[in-house]
Residue, then its C-alpha position, 0 to 999 in steps of 0.5 A: m740526703i746530707l750528700l745531696s744537700f752538700t752537692f746541691s750547695i756546690f752545684f749552686l755555687i758553680s752554676d751561679t758562677v758560670i752564669a754570672d761569668s757569662k753575663e759579665a762577658d764584655s766586648i770591645y764593641k759598644v753602641s756610640d750615639g746610636i751606632l754599632d759598628l760590627r764590620s770588623w767583628d769576629p764571632s770568636q771574640g764573643e758576643v756583642k753586648l749593646s751597651g753604650t749610648w743610644k738614640f732615645i725619643p721619650s714619651q713616644l712609642i713608634r712602631d710604624p716606619k712609614s709614618h716617620s722619616w728616619e732622618d727626622l727621628w734621628n735628629q729629634a732623638d736625645i742621647a741616653a745610655t742603656g742600663v740606666f734608669w730614665n729618672n737618673h738621666g740629666n734631661p728632664e724630658v727623659n726623667n719624666a718618661r715612662y715609655g719611649t723609643y730607642l733608635l739603633k743603627v748597626l753596620w754589619p760585616r760583609d759577606w756574612s753567611q752564618p745565622l745571627a741572633w738577637g738575645e734579649a737580656m732580662g728586663i726589670n718588669s719592662a716591655f719592648e719590641v725590636i722592629d726592622w725599619q727597612s722591612g717593618r718586620l717585628l724581630a724580637r718582643s719582650g711583652f707588650p709596650a704601652e702608654n699606660l700601666a693598664d695596657e702594658i704587658p711586662w715580660w722579664m724573660e730572656r729570649v733568643f730571636p734569629i735575625s739573619g733570615a729576617l734581614d738577610l744581613p744588608d750592609e746596615s740595619w736600622f732598628l726601632i725599639p719601643v719600650s715602656c716601664f711603669s713599675y720599677h722604682g717609677g723609672g724606665i729601663m732597658i737592659p742592653p741586649v746582645i748579638d751573637l751567633y744563633e747557636n751560641l746564644f741558644q745554647q747559652l740560654t738553654y744551659k742557663r734554663f737547665i741550671i735554673h731548673i736543676n737548682v729548683g729541682f734540688l730545692l723541691v727534693l730537699a723540701f719533699y724530703h724534709t716534709i716526709l721526715y717531719f711526718y715520720l718524726r712529728s716532734e722534729r718541727a725543724n724539718l717542716y720549717f726547713a721544707m717551707i724555706c726550700a718551697s718558698m725559695c722555689m717560688r721566689q726563684y720561679t717568680t724572679e726568673r719568670i720561668i712560668e712565662d715560658f709555658i703561657g706565652v706573652w699574651g697570657t702573662h698579664w694576669y701573671s704580672l699582677l701576681n708576680f711581685r706579690i708571690e716574690y715578696a710574699t715568699t721572701t717574707v714567709g722564708v724569713f719567718c720560717l728561718q726564725r721558726y727553724l732556728e727556734c726549733l733547732m735550738p729551743g729557747i735561742m730566740g726567747r719569748t720576748k715582746a720584740i719577737k712577738f712584734w716581729q711576728i706581727l710585722a711579718l704577718g702585716l707585710f705578708l698580708s700587704t702583698i695580698f691586699i694591695p691592689n697594684y704593684d705601683m702601690l706595693s713598690r712604695i712600701l718596697p723599702l719596708f720589705q728591704i729594711f725588714y729583711i736586713i734587720s731580721i737577719a741581723s737580729f737573728f745573727a746577734l741573738l745567736l752570737n750572744r746566746s751561744r756563749s751561755m749554751n752547752k748543748d747547741r753551742i756549735t750549731a748556734r755558732i755555725f748558723s751565726v757565721l751563715l747568717f752573717f754572710l746572708w745579711a752582708s750579701v742581702f744588704f750589699d745587693i739591696v744597696v747596689l740595686q739602688f744605684s745600678i740595675k746590675s746586682p752581684m746577687l751575692a744572696h745566691y752565694s750566701i744561700a748556697i753557703f747556707f745549704v753547706g751549713q745545713s749539710i754540716i748540721l745534718a751531719r752532726n745530727y746524723q752522728r748524734a742519731f747514730r750514737h743515740e741508736r747505738n746507745l738504744e741498742e745497748a740498752k735493749q741488750v741490757q734490758k733483754a738480759f734482765m728477762p729470765g732465761e731458761q730455768s730447769i724447775p721440776d714440774l713447772a711449765v712456763a712460756s712467755y711472749y714479749q714485744s716492746a713498742e720501741q727498742t726499750g720498753g716499760d713492760w717486764f716479767d720475771y719468775h723465781y723458785d725457792p728450792g728450800t720451800g718449793n715456792i714459785y713467784a711470778l711477776v708481770g709489771d708495766v711502767t707508764g710509758h715506754g722508752i729508755a726512762s721506763a726501761l730504767i724503772t723496769g731495771t730497778a723493779i727487777g733488781a728489787a725483786r731479785s734482791s727480795i727473793h734472797f731475803i725470802r729464802e734466808h727467812q724461809m717465808g711462806v707463799e703469802e708472806g714472801s709475796i707481800h714482802m716482794v711487793r713492798t720491796i719493789n714499791e720502795a725501790i721505784i718510789p724515789t726514781g719514779h717520783k722524779v720522772r713521774k713514772l708509776m707501775t702496775m704489777a701482778l704477782v702470783s705465787w704457789n707452792m709446787n708441792t701442794g698447789d696452794g698459793c695467792y694472787i696480788n694485783l696492783g692496778h694491773q690487768p686481771l689474771i686468767k686461771v686455766s683449769r683442766r676441769l673447769g677451763p679458763k676463768i678471769v680472776l678479778k682483783g684490784g689494788p693500789i698502783l706502785g710508786l705513789d706511797q710507801n705505806i700501801s695496803i696489800e691484799a693477797q687473794p688465795f687460790t689453788l693450782e691443781s696438777g695441769d692447771y696454769v695461769v696467764l699474766f699479761s700487760d694492757g698492751l695485749l688488749e689495747n694495741p690497735g690493728m690496721q683497721g683500728q680493731v683490738l684483741k678482745m678478752r672473750k676471744i682470748i678466753k675462747s682460744l685458751r679453752q683449746a690450749d692444754n699447757p702454757r706453751q700452747a696458750i702463748d702460741r695461740i695468743q701470739s697467733m691472734t696478735k699477728e692476725i690483728w696487728q699484722d705488720r703495724d708497729i704497736e703503740d704500747d709494750c705487750t707482755v704475756l707470761a703463762l706458767g703452771r704445774s705440769a700434768 
């Protein structure tokens, strides 16, 4: 995914550059006072962009050549440059126009046989038609021009129309081009179209559409990947917000390019035009909001919780709601500067916050500075695009490049996070091996039968078990403990408890303590060991300890807030031994009560943690105590008991990951 994100960024930059280069291709042929002379034109010189000065009749939509004389219209028309807003024109009549008709006269090359095409550039929410004066045929269309906003159907699409077959290329052609534009900045516009070989224009348009779909496809893949990643790692909300950024960029790309109109046709775009700008501004506002949340989740505390942030969030919500409830684009366009100011100030503020707070950060300093650079480029490009767009319809669209750079930065962050995760995974694996080494290995103890089963919910767990033999007295001590939670913190507490238990056994041996006395001493030693650490990290521990003399079978059982003991007798079968006690890690002066019992030859006991009874299966079912007791009636020794319990857990849990650590220890006197 890191490679995919980086590849997308490079592809975005290259493809956008190629498209931009194709747009900027200039020609020596220009329209001069409504006349375009192509008699010496050669297709190898490139496409002809119909820029320059055209004849223009404001506030009239002329579609029927028979209703007017070409000479009269030509003499009546004013001179107007294409690609310039009408409200920037010197003529007051043109300034006040919202619709009108362009006149164009084209002198064609002689003896021309190759098919030509008229390529419509993307308009700024305008609508226009191209009509051949001699034949009256409609050659090209972009929406439906009208004399009012209600009847107009704007269409931004870039399209290619063949014109050779319609005209059969006479020596010259006269074109009527009715245009209307009621939306953009309150002033009409027609971006200069192009003329070229049909094959060239069609391939260029197809390539551009392909690039756009590929770009959007990459965004969708990134959005889908980070969404899946969020549901897999619920704690990483940065993935969700990054997915929302990608999704909002997809929607914005489709609205600004109006790709959807490819599929619904010109007469189906009226309803879409009512939504287009709403979607564009809404998704951009959502994208900026998600960017703030993304940075906050990636670097907690970087944005702070000031009143300014809350005010900014309320403002973002207000702008978003305005895109929903404002009735038409004409009203929405009046508050367009608010959106632009919001974008510029927001990105500038993010940049300033990151730059300022990165100085006092240790953990996320590099990440903050990387995004500081990215946000500076994004702010500069957005600011430049907005300023240029106020004076010209042609914007360099630097924001596209900064977005690509943003994805490059995201690739760097992903790579750093991946490196951290790899290091963390390696540390976890080492911690797992250390914890595994804590568990008792194979011990040759006369007349002792022992078997165990252990499964942690994560790589390291909070469950542990141990058993010790004192050859001097013949006493055996067996323990099962459960630290609250699981993971590294709980595993460290288990290491402390196991270390305390093993140090206490040496003291018990030196002082030749009896079964009950030695058991109580071991419990107190473990409790005193985990209290200092447990208090700081809020970790407690339950534990069960059983001990007996291997010669006589007399022993005792101590329960410290743990699951009950199951005693399996050869004569009487399994029996639950209920005994309560205080949890370890709360108080040094705990009251410890040992319950005496006797193990005869062939008897054994089963100690287990709560994970055995609480981990749910695929259907939410859990292992019941009565089922364990029933199964143990058929188990003659500890090994059979563990095998039967493990078989039941596999049947219930199947391939589901367990939610809590599970430990089972069975041991007793051999028959």
